[in-house]
Wavefront OBJ file of the C-alpha trace (Angstrom):
o trace
v 8.393 -38.004 -44.731
v 7.616 -37.401 -41.049
v 10.848 -35.759 -38.979
v 12.125 -37.193 -36.591
v 14.738 -36.801 -33.463
v 16.911 -39.367 -31.655
v 17.273 -39.501 -27.878
v 20.221 -41.888 -27.388
v 19.679 -43.413 -24.207
v 22.719 -43.739 -21.645
v 20.982 -44.489 -18.289
v 19.545 -41.379 -17.285
v 16.669 -40.840 -14.924
v 15.525 -37.564 -17.238
v 15.782 -39.712 -20.744
v 11.860 -39.478 -21.151
v 11.427 -36.239 -20.012
v 13.678 -35.390 -22.703
v 11.351 -36.818 -25.193
v 8.119 -35.466 -23.590
v 9.987 -32.089 -24.295
v 10.491 -32.417 -27.504
v 7.216 -34.150 -28.039
v 5.854 -30.408 -26.595
v 7.381 -28.800 -29.450
v 5.383 -31.372 -31.692
v 8.315 -33.139 -33.027
v 8.347 -37.009 -33.079
v 11.269 -38.263 -31.109
v 12.189 -41.512 -29.925
v 14.348 -43.139 -27.381
v 16.622 -45.936 -28.378
v 19.367 -47.811 -26.097
v 23.079 -46.083 -26.782
v 23.909 -49.904 -27.916
v 21.715 -49.325 -30.629
v 22.399 -49.445 -34.511
v 21.514 -45.961 -35.611
v 20.720 -45.559 -39.554
v 20.664 -41.674 -40.150
v 18.011 -41.559 -42.513
v 16.944 -38.239 -44.285
v 13.991 -37.870 -41.819
v 16.149 -37.659 -38.923
v 17.106 -34.197 -38.253
v 19.081 -34.187 -34.909
v 20.400 -36.571 -32.016
v 20.658 -36.059 -28.508
v 22.817 -37.730 -25.954
v 21.113 -37.928 -22.766
v 22.887 -37.889 -19.356
v 24.035 -41.142 -17.293
v 24.642 -41.812 -13.544
v 27.700 -43.198 -14.870
v 30.954 -41.435 -14.858
v 32.745 -41.157 -18.641
v 36.015 -41.605 -16.459
v 34.965 -44.953 -14.960
v 35.970 -48.114 -16.647
v 32.928 -50.027 -18.683
v 31.129 -46.646 -18.835
v 28.304 -46.507 -21.834
v 29.899 -45.126 -24.924
v 29.402 -44.707 -28.503
v 31.495 -43.743 -31.414
v 30.297 -40.572 -32.078
v 32.471 -39.789 -34.934
v 29.162 -41.404 -36.288
v 27.264 -38.554 -36.240
v 29.794 -35.776 -36.178
v 28.710 -33.049 -39.357
v 25.871 -35.736 -40.353
v 22.917 -33.905 -38.133
v 23.029 -31.225 -35.326
v 24.113 -32.757 -32.667
v 23.455 -32.022 -28.570
v 25.165 -33.636 -25.979
v 23.527 -33.287 -22.345
v 25.398 -33.804 -19.200
v 27.295 -37.075 -19.603
v 26.427 -36.801 -23.083
v 28.679 -33.538 -23.147
v 31.310 -34.852 -21.169
v 31.660 -38.154 -23.545
v 31.576 -35.448 -26.763
v 34.516 -33.954 -24.833
v 36.269 -36.653 -23.901
v 36.422 -38.243 -27.146
v 38.179 -35.181 -28.996
v 40.843 -34.655 -26.533
v 39.199 -32.444 -23.770
v 39.674 -32.911 -19.976
v 36.987 -34.626 -17.686
v 37.569 -34.479 -14.036
v 36.007 -35.131 -10.739
v 36.158 -31.442 -9.350
v 36.012 -29.941 -6.142
v 33.544 -27.592 -7.504
v 30.740 -30.020 -8.407
v 27.423 -28.817 -9.112
v 24.177 -30.141 -7.985
v 20.595 -28.344 -7.592
v 20.283 -24.827 -8.706
v 22.955 -22.614 -10.576
v 22.680 -19.319 -12.807
v 24.008 -19.494 -16.485
v 26.815 -16.713 -17.356
v 26.871 -16.622 -20.863
v 30.431 -15.503 -22.909
v 29.045 -13.019 -24.634
v 29.224 -14.992 -27.765
v 25.864 -15.194 -29.996
v 24.696 -18.352 -30.590
v 21.618 -19.681 -31.648
v 20.964 -22.108 -28.953
v 21.152 -19.093 -26.325
v 18.701 -16.827 -28.367
v 16.421 -14.804 -25.800
v 17.972 -16.903 -23.090
v 18.417 -14.165 -20.613
v 21.709 -13.613 -18.327
v 21.563 -15.673 -14.660
v 18.961 -17.971 -16.033
v 18.210 -20.220 -13.839
v 19.579 -23.760 -14.695
v 19.878 -27.247 -12.892
v 22.707 -29.171 -12.715
v 23.307 -32.812 -11.698
v 27.079 -33.501 -11.741
v 29.986 -34.621 -10.267
v 32.758 -35.138 -13.407
v 33.367 -31.628 -14.982
v 34.762 -30.305 -18.335
v 37.872 -28.955 -17.430
v 39.520 -28.213 -20.627
v 37.659 -28.240 -24.302
v 38.982 -29.791 -27.270
v 40.206 -27.656 -30.055
v 37.154 -28.299 -31.920
v 35.133 -26.787 -29.588
v 34.148 -22.860 -28.363
v 32.679 -21.957 -24.742
v 29.388 -19.957 -24.762
v 28.614 -20.297 -21.014
v 29.548 -21.222 -17.558
v 28.413 -20.772 -13.873
v 29.691 -18.903 -10.844
v 30.751 -22.471 -10.156
v 32.465 -23.745 -13.299
v 33.514 -22.510 -16.621
v 32.091 -25.173 -18.818
v 28.392 -25.071 -18.978
v 27.495 -24.567 -22.331
v 29.464 -25.440 -25.758
v 29.386 -25.481 -28.993
v 31.269 -26.960 -32.655
v 33.617 -24.008 -33.775
v 32.372 -22.542 -37.081
v 33.795 -24.865 -40.093
v 34.620 -27.500 -38.316
v 31.855 -29.974 -38.997
v 28.997 -29.727 -41.637
v 26.606 -29.830 -38.828
v 26.640 -27.914 -35.576
v 27.793 -29.858 -32.270
v 26.296 -28.517 -28.912
v 26.879 -29.408 -25.393
v 25.100 -28.466 -22.065
v 26.655 -29.596 -18.713
v 23.499 -28.832 -17.195
v 19.619 -30.834 -17.868
v 17.456 -28.318 -19.897
v 14.556 -30.701 -19.834
v 13.876 -30.208 -15.926
v 11.353 -27.726 -14.935
v 13.870 -26.589 -12.354
v 15.736 -24.646 -15.920
v 13.286 -22.229 -16.037
v 14.316 -21.790 -19.766
v 14.990 -25.150 -20.854
v 12.324 -25.745 -23.066
v 13.520 -22.343 -24.914
v 16.863 -23.978 -25.010
v 15.459 -26.949 -26.823
v 12.974 -25.179 -28.511
v 16.300 -23.230 -30.251
v 18.092 -26.435 -30.937
v 14.841 -28.673 -32.192
v 13.679 -25.251 -34.728
v 16.529 -22.927 -35.534
v 19.421 -25.549 -35.566
v 18.056 -28.573 -36.593
v 15.651 -26.969 -38.753
v 12.415 -28.700 -37.738
v 9.122 -27.616 -38.765
v 7.055 -28.897 -35.678
v 3.800 -30.830 -37.518
v 3.583 -33.699 -35.296
v 0.684 -33.010 -33.746
v -2.370 -35.104 -32.049
v -4.465 -34.599 -35.063
v -2.061 -35.706 -37.698
v -0.869 -38.556 -35.206
v -4.489 -39.652 -35.655
v -4.833 -39.312 -39.568
v -1.617 -41.002 -40.581
v -2.231 -44.005 -37.763
v -5.704 -44.712 -39.053
v -4.735 -44.775 -42.971
v -1.559 -47.051 -41.559
v -4.028 -49.107 -39.229
v -6.369 -49.799 -42.243
v -3.459 -50.431 -45.011
v -1.835 -52.668 -42.658
v -4.765 -54.565 -41.084
v -6.813 -55.010 -44.849
v -9.521 -57.405 -44.622
v -8.839 -59.090 -41.618
v -10.582 -59.443 -38.491
v -8.996 -57.922 -34.947
v -9.654 -59.230 -31.477
v -9.020 -56.595 -28.332
v -9.911 -56.512 -24.691
v -11.380 -53.482 -23.185
v -10.362 -52.534 -19.874
v -12.697 -49.341 -19.624
v -9.415 -47.294 -19.116
v -7.909 -44.110 -21.532
v -4.875 -46.334 -23.503
v -7.573 -49.486 -24.417
v -10.360 -47.417 -25.266
v -8.286 -44.727 -27.548
v -6.511 -47.611 -28.921
v -9.733 -49.177 -29.834
v -10.968 -45.932 -31.158
v -8.231 -45.790 -33.889
v -8.918 -49.479 -35.131
v -12.440 -48.883 -35.184
v -12.370 -45.634 -37.321
v -9.811 -47.678 -39.683
v -11.500 -51.059 -39.988
v -15.212 -50.660 -38.425
v -16.523 -53.713 -37.582
v -13.881 -56.060 -38.227
v -12.811 -55.215 -34.969
v -14.101 -57.147 -31.851
v -13.748 -56.148 -28.266
v -14.041 -57.999 -25.421
v -14.931 -56.545 -22.067
v -14.418 -58.768 -18.914
v -16.547 -58.239 -15.632
v -14.049 -59.639 -13.438
v -16.283 -58.942 -10.354
v -13.674 -56.623 -9.128
v -14.732 -53.339 -11.156
v -15.974 -50.267 -9.090
v -19.834 -49.844 -8.553
v -21.751 -50.145 -11.733
v -18.570 -49.391 -14.016
v -19.576 -52.522 -16.079
v -22.821 -51.534 -17.288
v -21.749 -47.449 -17.275
v -18.451 -48.376 -19.573
v -20.364 -50.892 -21.533
v -22.982 -48.447 -22.553
v -20.202 -45.578 -23.445
v -18.681 -47.967 -25.366
v -21.687 -48.944 -27.485
v -22.441 -45.287 -27.607
v -19.271 -44.687 -29.401
v -20.169 -47.290 -31.884
v -17.607 -50.049 -30.912
v -18.296 -53.619 -31.639
v -17.880 -54.833 -27.814
v -18.859 -58.195 -26.310
v -19.688 -57.436 -22.746
v -18.710 -60.804 -20.789
v -20.193 -61.812 -17.094
v -17.524 -63.951 -15.768
v -17.813 -62.491 -11.802
v -18.572 -65.842 -10.290
v -15.782 -67.318 -12.058
v -13.169 -65.112 -10.811
v -14.231 -64.687 -7.239
v -14.481 -68.452 -6.993
v -10.781 -68.508 -8.061
v -10.117 -66.023 -5.739
v -11.839 -67.801 -2.567
v -9.194 -68.103 0.557
v -6.392 -66.400 -0.932
v -4.799 -63.558 0.310
v -1.259 -63.047 -1.036
v -1.077 -60.220 -2.992
v 0.829 -61.821 -5.633
v -1.445 -64.942 -5.826
v -4.200 -62.737 -6.169
v -2.677 -61.654 -9.151
v -1.526 -64.552 -10.752
v -4.968 -66.251 -10.271
v -6.772 -62.947 -11.816
v -4.241 -63.357 -15.000
v -4.896 -66.882 -15.626
v -8.629 -66.430 -15.673
v -8.614 -63.642 -17.794
v -6.343 -65.551 -20.200
v -8.984 -68.712 -20.325
v -11.885 -66.593 -20.352
v -10.692 -64.442 -23.246
v -9.524 -67.971 -24.942
v -12.804 -69.234 -24.485
v -14.548 -66.430 -26.155
v -12.201 -65.873 -28.667
v -13.057 -69.450 -29.991
v -15.971 -68.476 -30.790
v -15.138 -65.978 -33.719
v -13.529 -66.873 -37.202
v -11.442 -64.871 -39.235
v -9.670 -62.998 -36.643
v -5.745 -62.629 -37.283
v -4.936 -59.487 -35.015
v -4.762 -59.185 -31.367
v -5.001 -55.086 -30.611
v -3.572 -53.796 -27.549
v -3.182 -50.837 -25.529
v 0.701 -50.566 -25.293
v 1.975 -46.993 -24.771
v 5.875 -45.620 -25.418
v 6.780 -46.055 -21.553
v 6.096 -49.599 -21.575
v 8.049 -49.979 -24.879
v 11.216 -47.988 -23.236
v 10.873 -49.827 -19.984
v 11.416 -53.452 -22.037
v 14.555 -52.149 -23.745
v 17.773 -52.573 -22.114
v 20.332 -49.863 -21.588
v 23.217 -51.772 -21.915
v 22.273 -54.345 -24.325
v 19.789 -55.014 -27.095
v 16.010 -54.629 -26.787
v 14.568 -57.487 -25.145
v 10.866 -59.049 -25.398
v 8.139 -56.882 -23.919
v 7.211 -57.501 -20.750
v 3.682 -58.808 -19.897
v 2.037 -55.396 -19.113
v -1.025 -55.471 -21.393
v -4.601 -55.966 -20.892
v -4.302 -59.070 -22.368
v -0.568 -59.779 -21.857
v 0.438 -63.533 -21.824
v -2.125 -64.816 -24.097
v -1.264 -68.623 -25.652
v 0.794 -68.729 -28.727
v -1.471 -71.371 -29.955
v -4.274 -68.533 -30.877
v -1.751 -67.493 -33.134
v -2.962 -63.754 -33.388
v -0.050 -61.234 -34.914
v 0.253 -58.118 -32.353
v -0.736 -54.767 -33.332
v -0.555 -51.633 -30.980
v -1.677 -48.237 -31.956
v -0.451 -46.084 -29.370
v 3.132 -47.713 -28.857
v 4.717 -44.454 -30.007
v 2.753 -42.277 -27.450
v 3.191 -41.359 -24.206
v -0.188 -40.970 -21.531
v -0.385 -37.262 -22.164
v -0.032 -37.755 -25.800
v -2.783 -40.776 -25.623
v -5.520 -38.282 -23.829
v -4.785 -35.552 -26.659
v -5.364 -38.117 -29.667
v -8.543 -39.334 -27.700
v -9.708 -35.568 -27.578
v -9.222 -35.521 -31.405
v -11.285 -38.666 -31.594
v -13.891 -37.069 -29.546
v -14.076 -39.692 -27.127
v -16.564 -38.870 -24.145
v -14.599 -37.411 -21.190
v -16.398 -39.855 -18.517
v -13.879 -42.418 -19.996
v -11.038 -40.227 -21.249
v -10.384 -38.799 -17.703
v -10.994 -41.792 -15.520
v -8.333 -42.040 -13.126
v -6.346 -44.843 -13.581
v -7.195 -48.048 -12.265
v -5.289 -51.031 -11.434
v -5.254 -54.064 -13.739
v -6.348 -56.669 -10.843
v -8.981 -54.396 -9.571
v -10.503 -53.841 -6.674
v -8.558 -57.171 -5.751
v -5.252 -55.244 -4.353
v -7.370 -52.933 -2.329
v -9.098 -55.526 -0.346
v -6.420 -56.928 1.895
v -6.746 -60.114 3.072
v -9.452 -62.756 1.797
v -11.409 -61.582 -1.125
v -15.422 -62.461 -0.777
v -18.341 -61.120 -2.835
v -19.206 -59.373 0.348
v -16.297 -57.805 1.115
v -16.037 -56.701 -2.629
v -19.822 -55.457 -2.466
v -18.558 -53.420 0.889
v -15.475 -51.926 -0.804
v -17.482 -50.975 -3.719
v -19.950 -48.869 -1.647
v -17.412 -46.888 0.338
v -15.703 -46.163 -2.957
v -18.623 -45.182 -4.963
v -19.224 -42.699 -2.263
v -15.510 -41.293 -2.251
v -15.554 -40.994 -6.136
v -19.144 -39.610 -6.081
v -17.921 -36.408 -3.485
v -14.672 -35.979 -5.276
v -16.354 -35.250 -8.452
v -19.501 -33.679 -7.117
v -17.145 -31.072 -4.931
v -14.682 -30.691 -8.105
v -11.880 -32.289 -6.616
v -11.305 -35.493 -9.390
v -10.120 -33.808 -12.225
v -7.437 -31.919 -10.123
v -6.131 -35.530 -8.403
v -4.303 -38.261 -10.406
v -5.952 -40.732 -8.915
v -8.130 -41.976 -5.962
v -9.582 -45.005 -4.560
v -10.448 -46.682 -1.091
v -8.726 -49.842 0.116
v -10.366 -52.425 2.833
v -7.980 -53.123 5.552
v -8.098 -56.743 7.164
v -8.989 -55.446 10.506
v -12.182 -54.565 13.012
v -12.175 -51.504 15.012
v -14.345 -50.957 17.726
v -16.990 -48.259 17.590
v -20.451 -46.420 19.002
v -23.442 -46.147 16.880
v -26.386 -44.986 19.190
v -26.270 -46.518 22.230
v -24.800 -50.144 20.729
v -21.204 -50.931 20.706
v -19.963 -52.420 17.060
v -16.927 -53.926 15.985
v -16.833 -53.366 12.354
v -14.016 -52.808 9.705
v -11.890 -50.311 8.779
v -11.257 -48.250 5.181
v -8.503 -46.263 4.030
v -8.780 -43.498 1.833
v -5.952 -42.662 -1.065
v -5.615 -39.939 -3.139
v -2.307 -39.024 -4.930
v -1.059 -36.601 -7.259
v 1.408 -37.437 -9.999
v 2.486 -36.812 -13.346
v 3.492 -40.415 -14.557
v 2.674 -43.015 -11.590
v 6.349 -42.928 -10.906
v 6.508 -41.093 -8.011
v 3.358 -39.532 -5.993
v 2.233 -37.053 -3.341
v -0.702 -37.442 -1.167
v -3.394 -35.059 -2.450
v -4.039 -32.304 0.230
v -7.582 -32.819 0.356
v -9.983 -30.051 2.235
v -10.617 -31.479 6.119
v -14.140 -30.604 6.400
v -14.067 -32.672 2.507
v -12.704 -35.835 4.044
v -14.894 -35.408 7.210
v -17.960 -35.284 4.902
v -17.103 -38.604 2.852
v -16.026 -40.135 6.290
v -19.215 -39.415 7.494
v -21.365 -40.642 4.617
v -19.519 -43.913 4.261
v -20.156 -44.701 8.069
v -23.690 -43.780 7.991
v -24.111 -45.105 4.680
v -22.301 -48.616 4.347
v -23.236 -51.136 7.152
v -19.913 -52.898 8.317
v -17.908 -49.968 8.211
v -17.310 -47.908 11.251
v -13.784 -45.897 10.783
v -12.292 -44.200 7.943
v -8.670 -43.146 7.574
v -6.502 -41.081 4.865
v -3.471 -42.206 3.625
v -0.701 -39.649 3.567
v 2.132 -41.599 1.981
v 4.664 -40.465 -0.306
v 5.595 -43.000 -3.480
v 8.515 -43.666 -2.496
v 8.965 -45.266 -0.086
v 5.218 -45.840 -0.069
v 3.310 -47.458 -2.944
v -0.028 -46.063 -4.506
v -2.039 -49.366 -4.045
v -1.676 -51.321 -1.387
v -0.981 -54.574 -2.524
l 1 2 3 4 5 6 7 8 9 10 11 12 13 14 15 16 17 18 19 20 21 22 23 24 25 26 27 28 29 30 31 32 33 34 35 36 37 38 39 40 41 42 43 44 45 46 47 48 49 50 51 52 53 54 55 56 57 58 59 60 61 62 63 64 65 66 67 68 69 70 71 72 73 74 75 76 77 78 79 80 81 82 83 84 85 86 87 88 89 90 91 92 93 94 95 96 97 98 99 100 101 102 103 104 105 106 107 108 109 110 111 112 113 114 115 116 117 118 119 120 121 122 123 124 125 126 127 128 129 130 131 132 133 134 135 136 137 138 139 140 141 142 143 144 145 146 147 148 149 150 151 152 153 154 155 156 157 158 159 160 161 162 163 164 165 166 167 168 169 170 171 172 173 174 175 176 177 178 179 180 181 182 183 184 185 186 187 188 189 190 191 192 193 194 195 196 197 198 199 200 201 202 203 204 205 206 207 208 209 210 211 212 213 214 215 216 217 218 219 220 221 222 223 224 225 226 227 228 229 230 231 232 233 234 235 236 237 238 239 240 241 242 243 244 245 246 247 248 249 250 251 252 253 254 255 256 257 258 259 260 261 262 263 264 265 266 267 268 269 270 271 272 273 274 275 276 277 278 279 280 281 282 283 284 285 286 287 288 289 290 291 292 293 294 295 296 297 298 299 300 301 302 303 304 305 306 307 308 309 310 311 312 313 314 315 316 317 318 319 320 321 322 323 324 325 326 327 328 329 330 331 332 333 334 335 336 337 338 339 340 341 342 343 344 345 346 347 348 349 350 351 352 353 354 355 356 357 358 359 360 361 362 363 364 365 366 367 368 369 370 371 372 373 374 375 376 377 378 379 380 381 382 383 384 385 386 387 388 389 390 391 392 393 394 395 396 397 398 399 400 401 402 403 404 405 406 407 408 409 410 411 412 413 414 415 416 417 418 419 420 421 422 423 424 425 426 427 428 429 430 431 432 433 434 435 436 437 438 439 440 441 442 443 444 445 446 447 448 449 450 451 452 453 454 455 456 457 458 459 460 461 462 463 464 465 466 467 468 469 470 471 472 473 474 475 476 477 478 479 480 481 482 483 484 485 486 487 488 489 490 491 492 493 494 495 496 497 498 499 500 501 502 503 504 505 506 507 508 509 510 511 512 513
């Protein structure tokens, strides 16, 4: 029976981070909205209450009846979760003049407790709260404070509950809390009794067996993008059912230079049953004269569905539609303030017509992006695919500002190929999160030899990020950027100026459209 930790989400921006930290400890966890009906099955080893942007004192603040958890499983409240526990049991929570934001030092009260085992005095923690627990209920006792507030860590008194209850007024999940992972490890291992047996290898083994049993002898159809998620999902399916899996890899004319042939060869090398579909002319004709970014996306999505549908009709015995959905997609589709809503159309083949009558199967829906890569390593997927940078679903269409033509696509492909080639050859590719070239809808004056030119401008974009939600521009060396610029201008006829985008996200986005 797989051990599991439940995280109740009250809307904190750090809830996913709590889950990622628990997963780092090789313990499976899942995030549920606070409003969900939680069943404390035997495999549930602990419950964690997240923070929230709300105040526990405000009308309509998210809340849950904690009596359903007290004494049943070890319980940990983080920030808002800790304040909610204190308030429900008769403690006092107020907005204090001694509010804490940012770094603070933990001041243990000298009470020995496994939660703070091996946590040094003056350990740096990170606060983010306006409300403060001014008085604890009689059921709790204090373990640590800070220089600004008395109540930073507390626990239920011995004998009050069959299972211990803890509260933290700081965030252990952020890296600014230096020993935060150790605190979570103490809670997960020593207090909740988890064994930490959930690994990429165990996931792959269990998932392959599960897929084999679920699918049986029926066929599965899946659209591949060449990216990490769809490739790992397809590989798991292939290991489970072999050639019962049929994959489509569609060339929409907006891939990188040589990508269709390279990725197709790699897929065939893995033994995947992949059908390569050349639809370049179809997509480019449909995009002719369209410059609006949203219009481009809609056309590409529409044509993808039509191509997929036409090719799917040629097959028989297909019951399932495989998709590379990952856990952040699932989480983002759930309302914190209400029941689950329909998963958004984020999939490689999202929005396919209902009349295809295919059931959805998503091998990766419980994994974060970094976990997908770890599973991919276990499956021995080639690094050329596994370590690829993220690439937008609409492809180069949203990196070509303005009209899309075959000539402009080729121009961008050539410039982009030089940039990516230099990143790889100079050892920078694996050190940045995502990189690409944008073709701008402007011309600039230049001089080549004795001739005056009036040609196009490209912008290099390279960012560092963990998950794409925020990003900073990569501080690539000036001599490297100079080399890339020189090569593009010399080798790509039609481009005479190269600029480097040094915008962060937010306020900018990673892509330009």
